Every structure is written in C-alpha cells, then in structure tokens.
N, C-alpha and C positions, 0 to 999 in steps of 0.2 A: 977266655973263649967259651968256657962252660956257661958263664953268666949270659953271654950273648945268645947262646943256643937256647937257654931257658927262656929268655925274653921273647925270642922269635917263636918258640913253641907256644907260649902263652898267647901271643898275638894271633897265631893261626887258630888256636882253640876258640878265641873270642869271635873271630871271623866266621868260623864254622857254626858256632852257636847262634850268631846273628842271622846267618843264612838259613838255619833250620827252624827259626821261629815259626810257629803255626798260628795263624790268625783265623778266627771263626768268622765266616761270612754267611749270614743268614740268607736262605733262599727266598727271594722276593717273588711271590706268586702274583702274576697279573690276573685280575678278575676276568672271568668269562661271562659275557652277558647273553649268550645264546644267539648272537647275531650271525654266526657262521653255520650255514647249512651244509652238511656232509652227505654226499650222494655216492653210493657204491653199487654199480650195476654192470652185469656181464651178460653177453649173449654168445653162445657157441653153436657149433654144428651138431651138438648132441640133441636127440629128440627128448625134450623135457619141458617143464614149466620153468621159465627163467625168472630171476628175481632182481628186484631193486630195493636197496636199503636206504632209508632216509633218516637222518638224526641231526642233532645239534651238538656243537662242541661243549664239553664239560670243563670244569676246572682241572688243574694238573693232578690233584689227588683224588678226584672223583672218578671211580672206575665203572660206575653204572652207565648204561646206554640211555641217552636222552632222546628217545624215539620221537619221530614226527608222525602223527596219526592223521587219518582223514584227508589224505592227499589224492589227487587225481593223477594217475600215471598211465601213459600210453606210449608205445613204441611203433614207429612206422618205417616201412621200407618199400619203395615203389608203390604198388597198389595194395600192399598188405598192411593191415592195422591190427595191433595186438594190445588189447586192453588188460590192465593189471588190476587185481583186487587185493585188499589188505588181508594178508594171511594172519598176521599178528602185528602188534604195535611196531610201526616203522618198517616192516618187511612186506613188500608187495610182490605178488606172484602173478605171472601171466595166466589169464583165465583158461587158455588152451595150450596144449603142447605144440611147440613148433620147432623147426630146425633152421638155424642160421645158414645162409648160403654164402660161400666165398665169392668176393667181388661185389657184394651188395653193400650199400651204405645204410646204416641204421640210425634213426633219429629218436631221441628221448625227449618227451614233453612232460613236465610236472607242473601242477597247479596247487598252490596252497592258499588258505584263507579265502575260499570261494572264488578263486581266480584273481585275487588281488596281487598275488606273487606268482610269477611264472618263470620256470627254468627250462633250459634246453641244452642238448649235447648231441654230438654226432660222432660216429666211428665207422670206419671202413673195415670189413672183414677180409683179411688177406689169406691166401692159401698157406698151408704149412707143409714142410718137407719132413720125411721120416727122420727120427732121431738117430744119433750115434749109438753104437753098441756100448752098454754100460759095462765097465770092468771093475774087478774087485781085487783086493790083496788080503793076505792073512794078517790078523791082529792077535792080541793076547787072548788067552782062554779059548782057543780054537774058534774065535769069531772072525768075521770078515768086516772090511770097511770098503766103501766105494772109492775108487781111485780116478774114475773118469765118467762124467755124465755127458759133457759137451765142451766145446771150446768156449772160454769166457769172452774171447774177442772174435767177431766175425765181420767180414766185409759187407755182407748183406744178410737179409732174412734173420733179423733178431728174433729171439724166442724166450719164452718163460717155461720152465720145467717144474712140475710138481710130482714128487715121488711119494707114494704111500706104501709103507712097509708094515708087514704083519708077520709075527712069529710067536712061538711058544717058548717061554723061558725054560731051558733044559734042567735047571736046578729046582725051580718052584712049580713048573707046569702051569704058570699063569700066562695068559695072553698078553702080548706086548705090541705096541704100535708106535710108529714114528712117521713124521712127515718132513721131507726135505725139499727146499726150494732152491732153484738154480737158474741163472740168467746168462744168456749169450747176447752181448750188446755190441753195437758197431763202433763204440769208442772205448778208450781205456782212460780212466780217471786216476790221478795221482793218489787220491784217498783210497781208491780200490786196490791199487798195487801195494799200499802199506796199511791195509785194513787190519784190525785186530784178528788174531787167530780164532777160528770157530772150532769147537770141539767136534770130533768125528763121531758119527753114530755107528756103534759096533753091533753086530747081529749075527746069529748063527747061520751056518749053511742050511739051505732049505727055506729061507725066508721068502715069502711071497711079496712081489713088488708090482704095483700098478704105476706105470709111468704115463704122465700126460705132458705132451709138448704143445704149447700154445703159440700161434703166430701173433706177433704184435706189430702195429704200425709205428712210425717214427714218433708220433705224438705220444702214444702210450709208452714208448721207450723212454722218452724224456721224463714222463711221470715216474716211471720205475727208477730211473737214475736218481732223481731228486729224493725219492723215498729211500733208496739204499744209502745215499749220502747222509741222510738223517738217522739211519738205523744201523745196518750191518757194517757200513764203512766208517761209521763215526767212532771216535776214540782212538784212532791210530796216530802215527807220527805226523801225518800231513792232513789234518782235518781241514775241510773247506768251511767257509763262512756259512753258518746256518741260516736258513730262510724258509719261506713258505713252499710247499710242494706245488708242482705244476697241476693244473686241473683243466678239464674241458667243459666244466659245468658253467654255463653262462646264465646271467640274469637278464631276462627279457622285460619283465615288468615287476615293479615293487613300489610300495609307499614307504619303505624303510631305507633311508639314505645310508645307514650303517651296515646293511646286509652284505655278507660275503659268502663265498662258496668254497668248498674243498671236496676232495674225492675225485672219482673218475668213472666214466661210462665207456665200456670197451666191448667191441665185437671181435671174437677170436676163434679161428679154426683150431680144433684140437685133434691131435693124433694120439690114440690110446694104445698102449702096449702092455702086456703082462709077461713077467718072467719069474724064474726061481733063482735065487742067488746060489752060486756054486763056487 
C-alpha cells in the first residue's frame, strides 16, 4: 500500500512539473510604416480655441509622437467656417475663439501633401444633462475615496466624465493632482463586468474637484467602448478578441493604397461643476 501511494505521489509531482513548465515566447513586433494617420479633435460649448491633433502611428516601443505638420485643417457647421493654424508640430488650433452649439453638426476637413490626401469626419453635438451628486466614503489615514460618480449603465444619454482633483499633501505640504475618467454607457459588456480592479484615488477632505460631464452620441460611444475594451477592461477573466478601434475619420482622396486612419473627431456639450470633497 505504501509503495502504491509513493508511486502515485511521484506521478502527481511529474504532472505538476510538466504543467508548470515555462516557455519563453519572444514578442514579435510588427513593423509600423507610418501609413496610419491618427486624428484627435474635439469641439465643446466652451468659449475657447479648439484643437485638432494629427500624427502617425509609431512602433510598439517608440513613445515619441510622430507629428504630421503643414496640414490644412478647417471645421464647418452650417454657414460658419473655422480655420485652424498649426500651433506646434501636429497640433492645430482654431484661429478664433468659438462656442459649439448643441444640435449642430460639425464637419472636419483635413488636407495633407498639398491636397493629394484628404480626410473628413462629422459629429453631432448633443445636449448634456446635469450630473449626479458625487458621494464619498472614509478611507485610511483620514482620507476620502469617491463611491459614486454616475451609473455605469444608462438607458439613454450616455456620457463621459472627467474629474480633476487638486489638494495639498498634509504631511509634506506639496501640491497633488489627480484625474479620474468615468463613463456611462447604454450597454454592458462582459469584459466590463469582469474588468481588472482599478486602484482607488485617496485624497484628504477639502480637496478641490472640477467635474466635467460630456454628452456623447452613439458613434462616439462605440469608439469609447472599443477603446475601453483594449485598455481598462482588458486583462480580466473574459477578455474580448482584440481589434482595431472604431473611428469616424474617412479617407476622401489619396494616392497611397495602404493608407489607414485611426482616432476620432467629436463634438460634445460639457456641463462643468466645482465642489469641495467633504
């Protein structure tokens, strides 16, 4: 009997060792030839000079921004035309301050290579509703954490929230800042329900908070959902198959058959509120 148990134990150990073997798989990096143009542009109802950023994709390990310079950029809506000028490499700013209007459709037009390559995009600015009341709970070291910003699932009126927090460290008297993003979407994804845990931001009472709630249309919601699936929701128990992000950047004219687009152009009404955490 003892001999049989010893043999069985040895067999189980061999199976465990075989199952725990670690094989090294080198990461194969696909080359990036700069054929993908990335456009990031936003218009809000804030009175300011709005910006559009244009760049090319880099390789996986290259963290530098491959900016696209000397582009012609213009935004139109109805009878209004807004010309953009290059503020710095790849960043274009409207020549004049203007305010986006809820209900208007905004059209983006970009020309590269003296008009040989032309991109377009459009977005409808929807109205935004006032945000929910932010609630807090006590954390360690007399700090606070946020317990509620908004419902993660809504039947209509999806939204994006950006919270900017500012406080002074009570121990070192150094200024601290944090930024929190939150989304209310009209669908619930399995990868969202089982997403990896995100560490909570703790801050002392008296922290100043600027909350911005952005209206988003269904097309921009689809883009955000694909972005979250590749980032915040990735790495959980039920990962979705990875793929390209949604984009509304269209190619109208090009002499490059391999040219692709990424990024998004969106018009969003924003509701801004300020509060003190207590």
